[in-house]
C-alpha positions in Angstrom: 22.4 -0.9 24.7 21.7 -0.5 21.1 18.5 -1.8 19.5 18.2 -2.6 15.8 15.5 -4.0 13.7 15.9 -6.1 10.5 13.3 -7.7 8.2 13.2 -11.0 6.3 10.7 -11.7 3.6 9.6 -15.1 2.3 7.4 -15.4 -0.8 5.2 -18.1 -2.2 3.5 -17.9 -5.6 0.3 -19.9 -5.9 -1.2 -21.5 -9.1 -3.8 -18.6 -9.3 -0.8 -16.2 -9.4 -1.5 -14.7 -6.0 1.8 -14.0 -4.2 1.8 -14.7 -0.4 4.4 -12.7 1.4 5.5 -13.4 5.0 7.5 -10.7 6.8 9.6 -11.5 9.9 10.7 -8.5 12.0 13.8 -9.3 14.0 14.7 -7.1 17.0 18.3 -7.3 18.3 19.8 -5.7 21.4 23.6 -5.4 21.4 23.8 -7.9 18.6 21.7 -10.5 20.4 18.2 -11.4 19.2 15.6 -10.0 21.6 12.4 -10.8 19.8 10.6 -11.6 16.5 7.3 -10.6 15.0 5.6 -12.1 12.0 3.0 -10.7 9.6 1.8 -11.7 6.2 -0.2 -10.4 3.3 -1.2 -11.4 -0.2 -0.6 -9.6 -3.5 -3.2 -10.1 -6.2 -2.5 -9.6 -9.9 -2.5 -5.9 -10.7 -2.1 -4.6 -7.2 0.4 -1.9 -6.5 3.7 -3.1 -5.0 5.4 0.2 -4.7 5.6 0.1 -0.9 7.2 -3.3 -0.9 11.0 -4.1 -1.0 12.7 -4.6 -4.4 12.8 -8.4 -4.1 9.0 -8.5 -3.7 8.5 -6.0 -6.5 10.7 -8.1 -8.8 8.7 -11.3 -8.2 5.4 -9.5 -8.8 6.7 -8.0 -12.0 7.8 -11.4 -13.2 4.6 -13.2 -12.2 1.9 -10.5 -12.8 2.3 -10.2 -16.6 -0.3 -8.1 -18.5 -2.0 -11.3 -19.5 -2.3 -12.5 -15.9 -3.6 -9.2 -14.7 -6.2 -9.1 -17.5 -7.3 -12.6 -16.7 -7.6 -11.8 -13.0 -9.7 -8.7 -13.7 -11.9 -10.5 -16.1 -12.6 -13.2 -13.4 -13.9 -10.6 -10.9 -17.6 -10.4 -10.4 -19.0 -6.9 -10.0 -21.8 -6.8 -7.4 -24.7 -4.5 -8.0 -27.1 -3.0 -5.5 -26.6 -2.1 -1.9 -24.2 -4.3 0.0 -24.6 -5.2 3.7 -22.1 -6.5 6.1 -22.2 -7.8 9.6 -21.8 -4.1 10.8 -25.3 -3.5 9.4 -27.0 -6.2 11.6 
């Protein structure tokens, strides 16, 4: 009874240069699939990708050029003053 876990990644690059990553965790027992789990996240231009697999890092490096990162940072609005959230209600 040996369990093993493998991962599959699917990426989508959107027109705004955000990279959507979907990860599928595949659990097998004695070579037979016993279960799957799915998760996903988005990588914005300029975000660190050091904890992601090489294939995701390569896509981010190709898509998130210095010009794309600069344009993304320039588009961000900086909020001033105290911020409140639903936890403050």
